[in-house]
N, C-alpha and C positions, 0 to 999 in steps of 0.2 A: 450143699452146692455152693452157696455164697462164700463159705469159708475156704473152699478149695480155690475158688476164683481169686479171692483176696490173697491167699497164700501164694498163688502162682504169680500175681502181679508183684508181690513183695520179693519173691525169688528173682523175677526178671529184673526188677530195679536193682537188687543187690548184685546181680551179674553185670549189669551195665555200669554201675558205679565202680566195681572192682576192675572191669576192663578199662574204663576211662582212667582210673588211678594208676594201674600198672603199666599201661601202654598209651600214654597221652599222645605221642607222636604218630601212632598207628590209627588212632581214632580222633581225627582232627575236629570233627563236628560234634560237639557235646550234646546239642539238642537232639540230633538224629540218633545218637547212641543211647541217650537216656530215654528216648521214646520207643526205640525198637525193642529194647530188652523186655519191658513189661508186656508189650503187645505180643511179642513172639512167645513168651512164656504162657500168657493167657490163651493164645491160640493152641499151643501144645497141650495145655490142660483140658481145654474144652474138647479138642479132638480125641484125646485119650478117654475122657469121661464118656463121650458119645460111643466110643468103640467098646469099652469095658463095662460101662453101666455103673450104677452106684455101688459103693462098698469097697472101693479100691483107692483110698486116699493117698497111700504111699506111692503107688504106681503112677498116679496122676501127677504128684509133685516131682517125681523123677523124670517123667516125660516133659513137664514144664521146664525143668532145668536143662534137659537135653535139647529141646527145640529152641529155647532161648539162647543157649550157647551157640547152637548151630547157625541160627539166623544172625546173631551178632558177628560171627566169624565172616559173614559175607561182607561186612562193612570194613574189615581190616584192610588197610592200604599197605603195600610193600614198603620196606624200609628205604629211606633215601640213601643213595650211593653217592659218594663224593666223586666228582670227576677226576679222572687220573691225569696227572701232568705228564707230558711226554718226557721220556727219558733223555738225559743229557747225551749229546752225541759223543761217541767214543773217539778219542784222539789216538791215532796210531802213529807211532814213530816210524818214519821211513829211514832206512839205512842210507847213509851218504855213499854215493857211488864214486 
């Protein structure tokens, strides 16, 4: 059980580090990101272990990965959009009467 918990924490930390590295502008708070990953993975592992029971270490690690990624996705902020400048007015030539 202790190895599954330690493995889940390491998986969660790896997910958080990779998310922070690949999308730093979408995860602006590094402390929150690096704390959420391991805690979420540990929660997923413990929940799966309590449902399945002992003897399913691969399924527990897969669930830790899935729950860790799902809860980290809650922290993702939408990308910044640059404000649009108004278009230049169209100059129309009026025919001389």
